[in-house]
Phi, psi and omega in degrees: 000119188272328184228108184290337178295327180291329184286321179207098188290325179297318178301317180295321181296319181297313180293332173295320178292323179294323184252043188300336182274357184216041185303329181296338184262357185295315183297317182296321184294317180292326179292324178291317181294321182293330180280355184290140179284338175278155173285139181231126175237140171241131185249147177261111186281356182278344185248149182302137176081003178049065182295161177279126174249359174198141176211128182273180187294326181301321176300313179298322178292321184290321189261337183089355177270147173277170189300317181298332181278353182254319183299142176064015176243154179289145180293352179293353175294340177279351182265350177061220178269000185271059187278345186265068176244138179303322183294326176302311182299319179297316182298311184294321175299322183288324177296319181296321183269355180069034183242163179283155174195167180218123184224162171243121181242156172276110175254166182226132183283173182299330180274007175091357178288143183277141167216152181269126183243117174269120186250125170254118182262128178229118175281138179254124183245158176267193182295335180263017177066016175277138180289117178271325177191170174247135179256122175249126177258120184256134181224117181286107182250028185302315180296322178295312184294324175300316181296317179295320178298311178297321176300315181297320176299313180295321183292318179297322181295310183299316176300322179293318179296311182299317180288343176270352182289140179282336181271149175286136183235121185230135179247133179231161177264186182289355176259006180081007183277135180290125184255332183199148172216153175264179187295324179300330178291324180298315183292317185295316190257345177080015178256155170277152180309314187290343176279344183257318185304126182086347179277157178288140182302337181292353174297340181262009185242137171277169171297146002271357186298324184303319185273339183264347187301315184297325177294322176298313181297312180300319180297319182294319180296327180275326188255333183078002181269116181281140170247337179236324185299131180077001183232112176295144177205158180265133179220187172246141175240166188234132178274174178301325179279007176090352181286148185251140182219151176288141183216158174242127186244142171225123188242137179223154177257134183288129183303140174061009180223151180272052177243151179227136177249128176243138176251122185248122178247127181286121183259009182304310183292317179297320176296320181295313177299321177299319180294318179296319177295322179298313177300319177292323177296317179298320177297313180301316180298322179293317179300310183296316184292328181266354183293143177267002177257158175287134174233122184225141184230124181241144174279171184299352181251019177073011178278142182287122177265318184193147167213162188266178186293335179296316179296321178298315182297320183288317185269337184077017181244126180282154181294324180299328181280340187252339187304135179074009177257158181290129183297316181293323178296330182269327194237003184237146172296152183300325182294339181261003183296314182295321181293320180294322179297321175297318180292315179298322180288331174288323180290318179294336179274000177093003181285134180299125179204142173251016179239138174230315177206155182284311181226154182243125179270133175272171177300330182273004179092355182290143177260125178250146175256128182234136172261128190246150164234136185231145174220126178287139176252134188238157174275181182300328182275004179095353183280137182286125182246347181189163175240122179265122184240131173240134180223155176240131181283113181247020180302307185288327175298319182291323178301313178297316179299325179293319178297323181294319180297318179300317182291319179294319181295317180297322181292320174301319180294319179297321180295316178299318181294318175301319177299319183285316187277320187262300182294320180300317181295319181296315179293327176297315176297321178293322180298320181294317179297316181296325174293322178294320177300319179295323182295316183290339178264010185290330178259008182259209183296130182293327181292321182292323181299314181301319179297317178299316179292325174296319179298316180298316178293322178296321181289325178289326180288324174298319180298314179302315181293323180298315180301314175299319181291324176298320178291326182286328179287331180219073186295323189257127178292154186291339184290164188295335183267009186297328183294321182295320175297318182289323175295320179297327177294318177302317179299315181293318182293322177302315183292322184286315185274326188248359179053043178246135178289103181240119188244138175253127178241133174217086191301329176218145186303136177244113178257123178246118184276344180266112180291335181291315178299317179299318177299318181296316176297324176300313182297320176301311180298319179297313184294319182293323179295315179300316178301318176301319182288308188282313188258326182270347182056042185286151177249346177221137179226140180232129175247126184226135178241124185230157176221129174248179180298329188253333193220157167248131192236126176245122183240131172236117185232141178224170180247033182279203187282351179081173176289131175268167180299127183093348181271000185277000184227026179290171184301317180300315180293320179299319182291323178294318181293321181300313178304312180298318180296323182295336177269007179078016180243204182215159179228133179239145177229124182214179184283146180265156179293345175273359178097354182260226186235142176238118178255125177231127176242131183236123179235154174293147183295337181291337182288341181274350187241332189243107179293341182269358182296000000 
């Protein structure tokens, strides 16, 4: 627009009257203002509301209002409904006082869109210093305000993050002067922010760091070779009260600026915990090393993590030779690997068990019997990380128990043999005499005949009971096939006396050279059969004897009511388990496919051949 007077003659006339003392320059002034890239408003202070008497083209483009919608109206139309702004109050106060001011307001275009408007107010005075008009220079600073707003949001967010950090965060310049600190720094060092800002960072350092820091910083600035920057290290720091504490520092340089940020972590609590853990570890190591029990730790894959000196002494294997190797491969007979795997999986799952393996092989090939207790070890998340196993070598104890059993069994056998050979013979002779006496009295006194017959019957019954007692004290014949005959005898007696279908199965002959083992298996079968009759109310019982290359297996199965809750730990069952353990084997009790109970005893085949095992 070349001639503003053509655009609005009334506005031009008004301005001529306003600048009556300088009319030749009015046209030049308007042309200059109209060509300005800034928005220009001229306000008439002599009318209510300070109406606009001039607006250049930049204002119309900035606001979206046409010239006719602006002239003779108050500039508050640009404020919309957002009238409660501090900047507006400042602007109105300046107009009231006739002073200059600069404010940034939220203005609104005709279509309602927000823009940020920087307004510079200049009062125009005449020669008598009377205000003739107000000149407003408008500058759309929306992009700047948006950048500043975003910048402030980022700064506020960063400040919030820094103040929520548990570690002290300190920023210094290239002179070592503290430029900024977070809340944790105040707590850590005991200073208020104004006590730290501008101070040299070495105020937080004890000797010798206090004296050496400036040299370190100068050397880095000159050479660019870092000694601490980018490398965390442990140092000592000093509080306001002079106390010193261990700390870990990490320093980084702000890119493209000669600023450095340090993160300081108080290590007092960590050092205390480390010391407690060290003492606890030392105590545990002493307990482990001096324990007379085996202490073994396996990972979830059966690999050896650790064992103590007791284990080394028993097996003759050093920990360095066995670490990270499979436990079963090193220390168990091949025949026991599957059994160990089953026990290991139960133990690692947290199931209570006192079995881990039946025998432990030493480096010299000796077989040891160990009783185990196991506890799974878990991480904070509950994941099983290891299995802790403690064991007691009971080889000698089992040998002594076996000797006691042998002695007791031998004594029972001797008593049974004496009853059979001595008392039985005497009773046999007395029975024969009583029968002879009864024959001789057949033609004599009837009362004496009855008495003689009664004596004969009593003697025969006593002889029968003595023979049964003798058989009970030594039920299994000493020959290798005795167990099969004894188990078959249990089957026959059960059928005869209890009228229960009891069957003995032995698909292939099982020969036991050890009479003690045979007697123990017989007693287990006898106890299990009695339980099936008395407690399970069984109508069918099956006794089965099997032999594999590695094991001898005895099974007693019934169709009774099964084990009730609490019946799995009775005296009879404990005695059966005890007998099985004494033979180096194990005993399990579970439900039968017939609905009753299945008792299974498995012992190593070696136990039936080697009394010293």
